[in-house]
C-alpha positions in Angstrom: 0.0 0.0 0.0 1.4 3.4 -1.0 1.8 5.8 1.8 0.9 9.5 1.4 3.6 11.9 2.2 2.9 14.4 4.9 2.3 17.9 3.8 5.3 20.2 4.3 5.1 23.3 6.5 5.4 26.2 4.1 8.5 27.7 5.7 10.4 24.3 5.2 9.3 24.1 1.6 10.3 27.7 1.0 13.8 27.0 2.4 14.2 23.9 0.2 13.1 25.9 -2.9 15.6 28.6 -2.2 18.3 25.9 -1.9 17.3 24.5 -5.3 16.4 27.6 -7.2 18.2 30.3 -5.2 16.8 33.4 -3.6 15.4 35.4 -6.4 16.7 39.0 -7.0 13.8 41.4 -6.3 13.0 43.5 -9.3 11.5 46.6 -7.8 10.0 49.2 -10.1 10.2 52.9 -9.4 6.9 54.1 -8.0 6.3 56.2 -11.1 6.0 52.9 -13.1 2.9 51.6 -11.3 0.9 52.1 -14.5 3.5 50.1 -16.4 3.1 47.3 -13.9 -0.7 47.4 -14.2 -0.8 47.5 -18.0 2.0 45.0 -18.2 0.2 42.6 -16.0 -3.0 42.9 -18.0 -1.0 42.1 -21.1 0.4 39.1 -19.5 -2.9 37.4 -18.9 -3.5 34.2 -20.9 -0.3 34.4 -22.8 3.4 33.6 -22.6 6.0 36.0 -21.0 7.6 36.4 -24.4 4.4 37.5 -26.1 3.3 39.8 -23.3 6.7 41.5 -23.3 6.6 41.9 -27.0 3.1 43.5 -26.8 4.3 45.9 -24.0 7.4 47.0 -25.9 5.2 47.7 -29.0 2.8 49.7 -26.9 5.5 51.8 -25.3 7.2 52.4 -28.7 4.0 53.6 -30.4 2.6 55.7 -27.6 4.8 58.1 -25.7 2.5 58.7 -22.8 -0.5 57.0 -21.0 -2.6 59.9 -22.1 -1.9 59.0 -25.7 -2.9 55.4 -25.0 -6.1 56.6 -23.4 -7.0 58.7 -26.4 -5.7 56.3 -29.0 -7.9 55.0 -31.8 -9.2 51.6 -30.4 -8.5 49.8 -33.6 -4.9 51.1 -33.7 -4.3 50.1 -30.0 -5.6 46.7 -30.7 -3.4 46.2 -33.6 -0.4 47.5 -31.6 -0.7 44.8 -28.9 -1.9 42.0 -31.1 1.2 40.0 -30.5 0.2 39.5 -26.9 -3.0 37.7 -27.7 -6.6 38.6 -26.9 -5.9 42.1 -28.2 -9.5 43.2 -28.7 -10.3 42.4 -25.0 -7.1 43.8 -23.6 -7.0 47.0 -25.6 -10.6 47.9 -24.5 -9.8 46.9 -20.9 -6.7 49.1 -20.8 -8.5 52.2 -22.1 -11.4 51.6 -19.7 -9.0 51.3 -16.7 -7.0 54.4 -17.8 -10.3 56.4 -18.1 -11.4 55.3 -14.6 -8.0 56.3 -13.1 -8.1 59.7 -14.9 -11.6 60.4 -13.5 -10.8 59.4 -9.9 -7.3 60.9 -9.6 -7.5 63.9 -12.0 -4.4 62.5 -13.8 -3.1 59.2 -15.0 -1.3 58.3 -11.9 -1.4 55.6 -9.2 0.9 57.5 -6.9 -1.6 57.5 -4.0 -1.2 53.7 -3.8 2.1 54.3 -2.1 0.4 55.7 1.0 -2.2 53.0 1.3 -1.9 49.8 3.4 -1.9 46.6 1.5 -5.6 45.8 1.8 -6.7 49.3 0.9 -4.4 49.2 -2.1 -5.8 45.9 -3.1 -9.4 47.2 -2.7 -8.6 50.2 -4.9 -7.1 48.2 -7.7 -9.8 45.5 -7.5 -12.4 48.3 -7.9 -11.1 49.0 -11.4 -13.0 47.4 -14.2 -11.3 44.1 -15.2 -8.6 44.1 -12.5 -8.5 40.8 -10.6 -6.7 39.6 -7.5 -3.5 38.4 -9.2 -3.1 41.7 -11.2 -3.7 43.8 -8.1 -1.2 41.9 -6.0 1.4 42.0 -8.9 1.1 45.8 -9.0 1.7 46.1 -5.3 4.5 43.5 -5.1 6.5 44.4 -8.2 5.6 48.2 -8.2 5.8 49.0 -4.5 7.8 46.1 -3.0 4.9 44.9 -0.8 5.2 41.6 0.9 2.5 39.9 -1.0 2.4 36.7 -3.0 0.3 37.0 -6.2 -1.3 33.7 -7.1 -1.3 32.6 -10.7 -2.2 29.1 -12.1 1.2 27.7 -11.1 1.1 29.0 -7.5 -2.5 27.8 -7.2 -1.8 24.3 -8.5 1.4 23.7 -6.5 0.0 25.1 -3.2 -3.0 22.8 -3.5 -0.9 19.7 -4.4 1.4 20.4 -1.4 -1.7 20.6 0.9 -1.1 24.2 2.1 -4.5 25.1 0.9 -7.7 23.4 -0.3 -9.2 25.8 -2.8 -10.8 25.8 -6.2 -9.8 29.2 -7.5 -6.6 31.2 -7.4 -8.3 34.1 -5.7 -9.3 31.7 -2.9 -5.7 30.5 -2.7 -4.5 34.1 -2.4 -6.6 34.6 0.7 -5.7 31.3 2.3 -1.9 31.6 1.6 -0.8 35.0 2.7 -0.8 34.5 6.5 1.3 31.3 6.1 4.2 33.1 4.4 7.2 34.1 6.6 7.6 37.9 6.8 9.7 39.2 3.9 9.5 36.0 1.9 6.4 36.5 -0.3 8.4 37.4 -3.4 10.8 34.5 -3.1 7.8 32.1 -2.7 6.0 33.6 -5.7 9.0 33.3 -8.0 10.1 29.8 -6.9 6.7 28.3 -6.9 6.3 29.5 -10.5 9.7 28.0 -11.4 8.7 24.7 -9.8 5.3 24.7 -11.5 6.7 25.4 -15.0 9.6 22.9 -14.8 8.6 20.1 -12.4 5.1 20.3 -10.9 3.4 20.8 -14.3 -0.3 20.6 -14.8 -0.1 17.4 -16.7 2.4 14.6 -15.8 4.2 16.3 -13.0 7.8 15.0 -12.6 7.5 13.9 -9.0 10.6 11.8 -9.2 12.7 15.0 -9.5 10.7 17.2 -7.3 12.6 18.6 -4.3 9.4 18.7 -2.3 8.2 15.2 -3.2 9.0 13.8 0.3 6.5 16.3 1.8 3.9 16.3 -0.9 0.7 14.3 -0.3 0.0 14.4 -4.1 3.4 13.0 -5.1 3.0 10.2 -7.6 -0.6 11.1 -8.2 -1.0 12.4 -11.8 
């Protein structure tokens, strides 16, 4: 009879992942780039990193300011970011969000987020049309250095397989995961869980034999 491995306490797994993948260098964006983070994260939805970066570069090359993006011809904006996938949806979403920010703040700036606590910052971003939990957390983590762990499909899958959470949706995982993370380690956990999810703990046919956390994973060997 095959025994199920005990679930690993998150801090232990975090330490093992840092030994295997290293402690990731924190890429902190200047506060003035919060709109870059927001739009860049929107472009990253449902596509590869390569495609989203290509779309973001094309956007910045064609439009010098966010005001010009807001006022751009919708068809031209859609064509500009086509390489990132779902261009019709994302172009409309970007312009709607920029319009909301302009109306609320009187300018195209998210500078006020710097003075807000994490939850208030999350609430503000989530109130923008089309902004979800992962996008909001990414803006605060990458843009302001906040100690939050955004949850994408990889983080959601791995956290559930390891038994840290029992959730159906990534947004639920975000809420259940944050309090388990040691202070100052949210970024490291986010990056290394994605690395593990992309290379070892894949959605189909996970490579449990070579997983550094297999000894502590109750899902090890179960495809």
